[in-house]
N, C-alpha and C positions, 0 to 999 in steps of 0.2 A: 504494500500500500504506500510505499515511499516513491514519490515521482521519479521517473527515470532521468529527467533533466537535472534534478537535484543530485542524483548519484553522479552524473557526468561532471557537474560543476565541482562537487566534493572531491572527486578523484583528480580533477585538474588542479585544484587548489592545494590538496594535501601534498606534503613532501614525503615520498615513500622512503627516501634515505633516512630521514629523521624517525619515521615510524619504525622501520626495521632496525635502525641503529640504536634505538632505545633498548633492544633486546639482544642484538648481535653486534660484536665489534667489527666494524667495517673499515677497509682501507681503500683509498683511491687507486683505481687501476684503469688508466686511460680515461674514457668518458664515463665509465661505470665504477661501481664499488664492489669489493669482494670480501668474503668472510667465511668462517666455518659454518656449515649448514646447521640450523637449529632443529632440523627435522630428522637428522640421522647422524651417527657418529662418524667423524672423518678427521684426518690429521692434516691434510692439505686442503685449502679452501677451493670449493667448487660452487659456492653459493654466490650468485651475482645479483646486484640490484642496479637497475637501469633508471636513472632519474629522468632521462629523456623520454623513454617509453612508458615509465611508471609501472614497471613490472619487476617482480623478483623471480629468479629461476635458479634451481640447483641442477647442475649437470651430472650430479652423482645419483640422487634419488628421484629426480623428476619433479620435485615440489615446484609449483608455479602459481603465480597469482598477482593480485593487486594489493594495495594497502588494506582494503577491506578484507580480502582473503587472508592476509597475514594475521590480522587480528583474530579472525575466525579460527585459523588452523593453529596458531601458536599460543594464543591465550584461551582458546576454547569458547569464544563468545558466539552467540547466535548472530545471524545476519543483521537483524534490527539493532541489536546491542553494539555490533561492530560499527554500523553506520553512525549510531549516536556517539560512540567513543571517538571515532575519527572526526566527526563534526565538532565535538567539543574541543579536540586538539587543534582544529583548524579555525576555530572562532566562528562556526556556523551553527545555525539552529535548524534542526530537522523539521520540515513543514508537517503540520498535522493534516491528515486526509479530510476532505470535505464530506462530512457525514450528516445525514439528517438526524433528528433527535432520537428516533427509534434505534438507528444504527449506533449512535453514540452510547446509548444505554446498554446495548448488547455488548459492545466492545468493553465498556467499563465493567459490566457484570462479569465478563470472562476474566478480566484482569483481577477483579476482586476475589473471584472464586479461586484462581490459581494462587494468589497470595495467601488466602485463608488456608488452602490445602497444605501449602508449604509450612505454615505456622503450626497447623495441627500435627503434621508428621514430625516436626522437630520436638513438639511437646511430648508426643508419644515416645520418641527416641530417648529423651531425657528420662522418662518414666522407666523404659526398658533397661536403660543403663543403671539406674538406681536399684532396680530389682535384681540385677546381676550381682551387685555388690553384697546383697543380703541373702543370696542363695548359694550355700555351700555346695549343693548338688550340681548346680550349673557350673560353678567355678571348678569343681573337681572334674566335670566332663571336659572342659576346655584344657585343663592341665593334662588330662589323660590323652588329649589329642596333641600334646606337645606344645601348646601355645602359651606364650608369656603374657603377663599383664600388660606389658608395653605394646605388644602387637594387637591385643584385644582393644586397647584404648585407641590405637591408631586407626583401626577400622570401625570403631564405634560399636563394638558388639554389646548386646544386651540379653535380657531374658524376659520372656512373656510368661507370667505365672500360670499355673494350672488352675485356671478359674474362668468360667464362662463370661464374666463381665469384669475382669481385672482392671480394664481401662477406666472404669467408673471412678477409681481412686485418683486418676489424673485429670479427668474431665467431669466437673460437677454436673453438666448437662449431657448425660450419656445419650440422650435422644437427639442430639444436634445432628442435622443433616451432613455436615462436613465429615463426621466420623465414618459415615457410609461412603460418601463421595470420594474420600481419600483411600478407601479400601481397608481401613483399620477394623471396621465393624461389618459383619454380615447381617443383612436384613432379609427377612422372609415374609411372604404374604400369608393369608389365611389358608391357602392351598399348599403351603410349604415350599413354594417356588422362590428361588433366590432372586432378589431385585438387583439389577446391575447398577454399579455406581454412577455410570453416565446416564443422564436422563432420569435420575432417581426421583420417585414420587413418594414422599413420606406418608401420604394418606393411605397407602396400601400396606404399610408395615404392620405385621402382627407380632413379630418377634425379632430381637436384636441380640447378637453375641459377638465376642471378640473373634477375629479371624485367626490370630496366632495365640495358641495356648500350649503351655509347657514346651516351649521351643527356644533355642538360641536365636536371637534376632540379628539380622545382618542389614544395616541401612544401605539402601541403594541410592547412589547419587548420580546425577547426570554429569557430563564432562565439565560443566561450570561449577560443580560442587553443590548444587541444590538437591535437597532430599526429595525423592520422587516416589519412593515405595520401600517395601521391606521384603526380605526373604527370611524364612524360618526353618530351622532344622530340629527334628525330634531329638531328645536326649537319649532315649532308649529305643526299643523297637516300636515301629508304628508306621502307618501309611497315611498320606504320602511322606516319604522321608524328608523331602523339601517341599515347602509351600511358599509361593510368591504372592505379592499383591496382585489383584486383578487389574484389568485395563481400566484406567481412570483418565481424567483430563490431563494428568501429569505423566502417567506411567504407560509406556508402550513397550512391552518386553521384546517384541520382534525388532526393536530398533536400538535398545540400550544394552550396555555391557557392564557387568559387575566389575568394579575396581578400576574402570578407565580413568576416573577423576584422580585416584591415588597413583595410578601407574603412568599417567600421561607424560610426565617429565622424564621418567626412566625410559619409556618407549622411544621418545624422541632422541634421548641421549644414546641409546643402543642402536637405533635404527631398525628395531625389531619388536614385534608384539607376539607374545605367546598366548594362545587361546586354549584354556583348559575347561573342564566340564563342571567344576563345583566351586562354591565360595571358599571352602576350606583349602582347596588346592591353591587358590590365589593367595590366601593368607599365609599358608605354610611356606610357599615359595618366597613370599616377601620377607618372612621372618628369617629365612636363610640367605637373604641378600639378592634373591632373584626377583626384582621389583617390577619387571615389565610384563607381568601376566594379568590377563583378564578372563572373565568367564561369561558364557551366555546364560540367560536367565530362564532355564528350564525349557528352552526351545532349540531347535536345530539352528545352526549358524545360517544367517541369511545374507543375501547380497548386500543389504544395507549395513549389516555388521562389518562386512569386509571393506566396503567403501569408507566407513568411519575409521577403521583402523589404518587404512592407507593414507588418510589425511595426516597421520602422525608418524608413520614409519614406511620404509620401502619394502619391508619383508614381514610376512605373517607366518608363524609356525603354529599349526594345529597339533595339540598334544592329546592323544586319545588312548584309552585302554587298548591293549592288544587283543581283546576278545572279539567275538562276532559283533556284539553291539557297538563296540568302538569302531570297527571297520565300517559298519553301516553309517554311523555318524560321520566318519571321514568321507564316505562317498557323497553324502549330502553336502558336506562342506566343500568338497571338490566342485560340485556343480554350482554352488553359490559363488565360488571364487573365480571361476573361469572367465566371466566377462570383465573382471577387474584387473587381471594380471596382464603383464606386458613386458617390454624389454627392460623397464626400470622398476617394475613391481613384481615381486616373486612370492610364492607360497610354498611352504614345505609341510611335511607330515611326520610327526614323531609318534611311534607306537612303543609304549613302555611294555615291559614283561607283563604277562597276564596277571601275576600276583600283586602288581603295583598300580597305584594311581600316582599323580605327581606329589600329592600329600605324603603318602607312605614312602615313596621313593626317596624324596629329599630328606625325610626324617631318618630313614634307615641308612642311606648311602651318602648323603651329603650334597651340598650345592655343586661341588666340582664334578661329581658324577653326573648330575643332571645337565650341567653345561656341556659335558662331553656328549651326552645323548643329543642335545640340541644341535651340536656341530655335525652330528651324523644323521640329522633328520633327512628324510627322503624328499627330493625335489618333486614338485607337482608333476612334471613331465613323466617321471618314472612311475609315480602312483597312478596316473591316468592310464599308462600303458598296462599296468598290472590289472586295473579294473576292467579294461577292455577285454583282456584275455582270461580273466578269472573263470576257472571251471571249464574252459573250452579246450578242445584238442587242436592246438594250432599247427600240428603237423599234418592236419588233413584240410582239404579244400573246404569242407563243410564248416569246420571250426573257424577257419580264417574268414569265411564269408559272414558268419555270425558276429565275429569280432569287428569287422568293417561296419556292419549295421549298428553295433553298439557305439562305435567310435564317432560316426558321423554327427549325431546330435550334440555330443560333447565338444567336438572340434568346432562346430558351428557357433558355439558360445564364445569362443576366443575372438577378440578383436584382431584385425589385420596387424601383424607385427613380425619382426624377425623371429620372435619366440614361437609364434604360430607356425611359421614356415619350417622351423627346426622340428617342432613336435610332429607336424604332419609328415615330414620327410622320414623321421625315425619310425613313426607308426606304419608308414607305407613299407619301409624296409622290413620290419618285423612280420608284417602280415602279407608280404609278397604282393603288394598292391600298388597301383599308380597313385601318386599324391592327388591327382585330379579326382579320382574316384572317392577318396576320403573327404575331399572338400565339397563334393556334390551332396549336400544334405537332402534327404527326402522332402519333397514339396507337396505331399498329400495326394489325394485321389486324382485331382485334376491333372497333376504332373504325370501320374501313372497312365492315365488315358492318353495324354499327349505322346508319351514314349511308345505306347502300344501302336498308336496311329503312325508314328514315324517308322516303326519297325516294319509295318506292312508295306511301306513305300520304298524301302531301301534297295529294291531290285531295279528301280528306275533312276535315271539321271536326276530327275526333278526331286525325288526323295533324298538322294545323296546331297543335293544342293541345300535342301531345307535342313537336313541334319547339320550341315556345316554352318548354316546361318544361325541355327539354335545355339551351337557351341560358341558363336561369337556374339551372342545376344547381350551379354553384360558389358557395359563400358569398362574401360581400363581403370580399375580402382585406384592405382597409384597416381595416375594423372589427375583424377578428380580430387583425391586427397591432397595432392600438392596444391592445386588451385585453391581449395578451401583453407588450407593452412596459411596461404599467403593472404587471402581475403580477411581472415580473422586477425592477422597481424596488421594489415593495412586496409581497413574498411573503405576508405575513399576510392580505392581501385575498383570497387563494385560498380561505381557510376561511370567508369570508363569502358565497361563491357557493353557489347551490343545485345539486343534482345535475343538474337540467335545464340550468343554465348551463354546468356542466362539460361536459356532453354536447354542447352547441352548439359549444364550442371544439374538441372531439375528433371532429367529424364526419369520416368516412373520406376525403371529397374536399376537406377544408379544407386550405389551405396551412399552417395552424397546428397540424394534427393531431399531428405528431411531437413538437413542442415542448410542446404542451399535455399529451399523454400522459406525456411525461417529467416535466413539472412535477408532475402529479398523483402519479406514482409516488414521486418524490423527497420531496414534502411529506407524503405519507402515512407515509413512513419517518421523516422528520425535520421534524415540524410547526413547530418553532421556528427553522428555518433562516433566517439573515439574508441580506440581498441580496448582500453581498460574498462570503459563503460559498457562496451559490447560484451566483454567477458562476464561482467556482473549481470547483464541481461540474460546471458545464457544460464547462469546459476539460477536466476529467478524463474526461468521457464523449464528447469529440470534437464537442460541439455549440456551442462558443463562437462560431465564425464565423457560424453560422446565427442565433444569438441576437443577436449584435452587428449583423447586417444589419437588425434591427428598430429600431435606434437608440434603445434605452431611455435612454441617457444624456441625451437631450434633455429628459427629464422630471425630472431630478434637482432642479431648483429649485422644483418644485411641492410643496405640502404634502399631507398625507394626505387631507384632505377633498376637495381639488381632484381628486386622483387617483381617489378613490372615485367621485366624480360622473362623471368621464370614463369610468371602467371600466364602470359600470352603463349609461351611455348607449350605449357600444359594444356591450355585450351585448344591449341592447334592439334595436339596429339589426340585429344578427345574427339575433335571433329573428324580427324583422319579415321579413327576407329569407327565412328558413326557412318561415314561415307562407305567404308568397306562393308559394313553390315547391311546398309541400304542396297548396295549393289548386289550382294548375295541374295537379298530378298527379291529383288527384281528378276535376277537370273533364275531363281527358283520358280518363279511364276511364268517363265518362258519368254519374257519380253515380247508379248503378243501384240501390244498396241503401239502406235507411233509415239504416243506420249511417253510410254515406258522406255522406248529406245532413246528418245531425246533426253529424258532424265538421266538415263544410264551414261550417255555421252557427256552430259554436263558434269556428272559426278566424277567421271574419269579425268576431265580437265581440272576440276577442283583438287582431285587427289594428286595430280602432277604439280599443281601450284603449291600445295602443302608440302610435298616432297622436297621442293626447292627451298622452302622456308625453314623446315625443321632442322636440317643439318647446320644451318647458321646459328639457330637458337641453341 
């Protein structure tokens, strides 16, 4: 709801060198500044800040962004908070959106609710921590798990007494709605159905009781350090062993990670995040000096979890038990991680012996032994190949064919990169298959019908020509990526392109189509949009990761003339490919009309013209 023109003015006025320099020691290096990257551990500086282009970029881990992005990634601020912080430093005031009275009331009500829920959760946390101090049984349990008082205090551990309404001692009005809306109290109606915290209607409540009872409590904080929920673990036997807060206005367990607030600095320092399965794994590792571990909150690792971790480190290591359940969890994590990995972002998998989890392993064998296991963790490429061939007889044609079918959807999740090329090549070698066959992901029933129709025609010349035209149907992805990389670096160049060149980038089957269409729409509305402001607009529209995969930061050191030359060369290459495909289509139809023959001749002339231009470019 912050106007885009304000974002542009803010980024133009802000001094990114000053913003970054308040956290990173920078030294002048030509027209730019250099320093040690705050997002991963390094000994020689690969982190560059460009005052002219108003971007920072690390050539080691790939971290890249604007002054707003730096405040978000380094300080863990939300986008609105980053804008407010940057505006305050720049002497600007964030404009308030123009809302009618009803909208203003709704916005204020949401803010008031969130503030109230934070306060209620903090009050409950103080109560749980006090109860821990007076519960020898809970203290003995934690001591039995090898935890010290210092580590328990650092993570704010507490104890929820074995009482249906123990929180009544902390909240005089136990019937207050925020207790249910925060997830602390369970409310049921007359039919015994649980009422959800979101959209809660107090008029339907017949019974209330504490959600956490006779459990060790683990406060869950977002990356900014705000308390958003709790986890609870039984002291003795009982089900469920772990119990988390439900979905609330504050807590979304598919997005949050336990311990990220506490581990963020260590993750950035190490350049690595370790993902484990339980709260006690995180705490035990931290007690032994391994402070860069986090845990999912009772859910499988999601793509959003992986994206969040890659904001802080260039490498993620998933640590799972070595049993069948651990392998299944790793397979789900693999699928979630594939879209996010690339040449500068890596994922590994660590499988501990079946008798150990990270908690027991580090308590029994020590931190050095766990660090050695981390160093031996299996790269994503190896684990993917294992998954593809698991349980199949790869020494038979049938087994290899099944493995190819398994591999295609997984490989399709990878973004185009040198890593994908390497993985496809290795997979093809092991499965005795062509790389192109592995890249051809199934396209559904329609594609199957098209392939069947083509197979019936292959005995004729026309069928052969059509088959060749189909193989050439996708534009050259590298050229389209190059063009968009340049345009995101130099948005004014978009206005120097012809309508035909715009159309070439927006072809329906082009990998660049979505980003090109977005770019056209955005620059039509805001022709003077700067590159940093464009970057933040991509973030607002949920396209930042897709644009970042193009690696436009690699072009920051090129001047405008160089970029323009590369841009038009890429567009000429795209046009050349399009001309060839169009000629194939005309030939496949037999050039039966005079118009088709004339078009074919004109295309041949254009192809010769492009052939003369491209060698020079």
